[in-house]
C-alpha atoms as one frame of an Amber mdcrd trajectory, in Angstrom:
protein
  24.841  16.601 -40.692  24.618  20.116 -42.077  21.699  19.356 -44.695  18.856
  17.220 -43.810  18.865  13.559 -45.400  16.967  13.526 -48.758  15.270  10.438
 -49.760  13.778  10.477 -53.361  11.529   7.674 -54.501  11.245   7.329 -58.219
   9.229   4.658 -60.312   7.743   3.805 -57.029   5.630   4.612 -54.080   7.123
   6.140 -50.820   7.588   3.481 -48.092   7.951   4.385 -44.520   9.915   1.138
 -43.918  12.235   1.716 -46.185  13.011   5.170 -45.333  13.272   3.828 -41.813
  16.188   1.446 -42.817  17.770   4.154 -44.835  17.897   6.520 -41.866  19.200
   3.639 -39.873  21.894   3.196 -42.083  22.849   7.082 -42.561  22.974   7.041
 -38.580  25.559   4.141 -38.889  27.889   6.125 -41.508  27.428   9.444 -39.289
  29.131   7.245 -36.165  31.928   6.527 -38.686  32.416  10.155 -39.553  30.279
  12.698 -37.663  31.238  15.398 -40.334  29.251  14.466 -43.235  27.806  17.650
 -44.757  24.858  16.098 -46.534  23.582  12.750 -47.741  20.691  12.147 -50.804
  19.473   8.788 -51.199  17.863   7.800 -54.586  15.552   4.471 -54.489  14.604
   3.818 -57.971  12.729   0.895 -59.890  13.560   2.173 -63.438  12.158  -0.834
 -65.342   9.035  -2.611 -64.718   9.586  -5.986 -66.822   7.419  -8.859 -66.140
   9.693 -11.697 -66.740  12.572 -10.325 -64.610  11.282  -9.139 -61.417  11.825
  -5.800 -60.222  15.499  -4.602 -60.162  16.117  -1.693 -57.652  18.656   1.126
 -58.575  20.179   2.822 -55.330  22.175   5.776 -55.366  23.727   7.230 -52.822
  25.439  11.115 -52.869  27.530  11.854 -49.391  29.103  15.162 -49.189  31.747
  15.198 -46.829  34.705  18.128 -46.256  36.635  18.446 -49.546  35.225  15.393
 -51.484  31.562  13.851 -52.514  31.322  10.346 -52.298  28.766   8.934 -54.791
  27.531   5.278 -54.963  25.337   3.725 -57.350  23.997   0.310 -57.390  22.363
  -0.420 -60.821  20.251  -3.142 -61.499  21.786  -5.699 -63.786  21.649  -9.980
 -63.869  22.184  -9.489 -60.290  19.544 -10.812 -58.688  20.019  -9.720 -54.830
  18.689  -6.361 -56.341  15.539  -7.652 -56.633  15.037  -7.545 -52.634  14.918
  -3.677 -51.945  16.553  -4.301 -48.457  19.560  -6.321 -50.057  19.819  -3.263
 -52.703  20.324  -0.629 -50.014  22.384  -2.607 -47.803  24.943  -3.269 -50.880
  24.757   0.136 -51.735  25.318   1.257 -47.850  28.073  -1.153 -47.247  29.949
   0.281 -50.599  29.368   3.671 -49.158  30.801   2.645 -45.822  33.855   1.474
 -47.174  34.466   4.351 -49.659  34.011   6.771 -46.462  36.530   4.649 -44.676
  38.654   5.137 -47.409  38.253   8.732 -47.177  38.840   8.879 -43.563  42.067
   7.027 -43.977  43.574   9.031 -46.829  42.761  12.119 -44.784  44.271  10.684
 -41.639  47.419   9.868 -43.871  47.190   6.320 -42.827  47.496   5.153 -46.846
  49.742   1.988 -47.049  53.344   3.195 -48.174  55.607   0.683 -49.320  59.256
   0.741 -47.870  61.627   2.064 -50.096  64.045  -0.721 -51.402  67.606  -0.027
 -49.490  70.719   1.103 -51.175  74.294   0.571 -50.878  77.138   0.544 -53.559
  79.433  -2.164 -54.701  83.068  -2.078 -52.679  84.371  -5.635 -53.868  83.885
  -7.688 -57.005  85.458 -11.225 -56.970  84.718 -12.505 -60.571  86.787 -15.735
 -60.317  84.588 -16.784 -57.044  81.533 -15.793 -58.547  80.626 -13.080 -55.905
  81.238  -9.804 -54.427  80.396  -7.665 -51.464  78.136  -4.157 -51.262  78.412
  -1.987 -48.414  75.004  -0.423 -47.115  74.788   3.291 -46.093  75.169   2.207
 -42.382  78.613   0.670 -43.401  77.936  -2.619 -43.188  79.527  -4.796 -45.849
  77.223  -7.786 -47.300  77.833 -10.756 -49.250  76.379 -11.532 -52.990  76.307
 -13.780 -55.296  76.715 -13.008 -59.092  73.110 -14.987 -59.049  71.762 -12.370
 -57.106  72.403  -9.709 -59.542  69.077  -8.974 -61.732  70.940  -6.889 -64.441
  73.667  -9.416 -64.584  76.964  -9.483 -62.536  79.177  -7.854 -65.320  77.084
  -5.122 -65.305  78.776  -3.969 -61.907  81.809  -2.093 -61.111  83.120  -1.181
 -57.887  81.578   2.107 -56.740  78.019   0.898 -58.646  75.003   1.958 -56.774
  72.285  -0.559 -56.089  69.222  -1.636 -54.741  68.821  -5.014 -52.611  66.906
  -7.294 -50.662  68.984  -8.587 -47.362  68.395 -12.220 -46.394  69.666 -14.441
 -43.889  72.289 -16.825 -45.450  73.991 -19.496 -43.931  77.340 -17.271 -43.083
  75.329 -14.166 -41.999  73.955 -11.503 -44.054  73.152 -11.971 -47.949  72.122
  -9.979 -50.245  69.597 -10.957 -52.837  67.781  -9.501 -55.926  70.470  -6.720
 -56.403  69.521  -4.171 -59.377  71.440  -1.270 -60.602  70.383   2.323 -59.945
């Protein structure tokens, strides 16, 4: 890390055990991504309600190249945050997930959906309630009128369509045909 780790305690006494726990968790983040620029962790005990116990607020600011990852685990009715170590673990787990997402975006490993293949209608057989499309590779694929999303009547020879190919009883069959 280029800038030393900053740990701030608000509304409570500084704790060496809590500091050690946070330092250990930051080291784990650095093993995931060794180019973290800076990290600031704020441990806060914002309210001192006698009936609700102590609810801790944990804020983590991670500076990484080109971005800032911010995690804020504020007290709520979630009583697990009454335990400072559980609150820290929860906040750092969220920071780890966000850091992993950042790394995937940076590596361009974000999931993309395959584009639905395109074809054009080459034959319509209204008396048999079916037709054929030709794929860009030149294959002819059968389809039934029930597979046409916009209605069989909306198709004409030459219409460009998107389709999903399924294996039929007598070979490939197009389903979910939609006009482009």
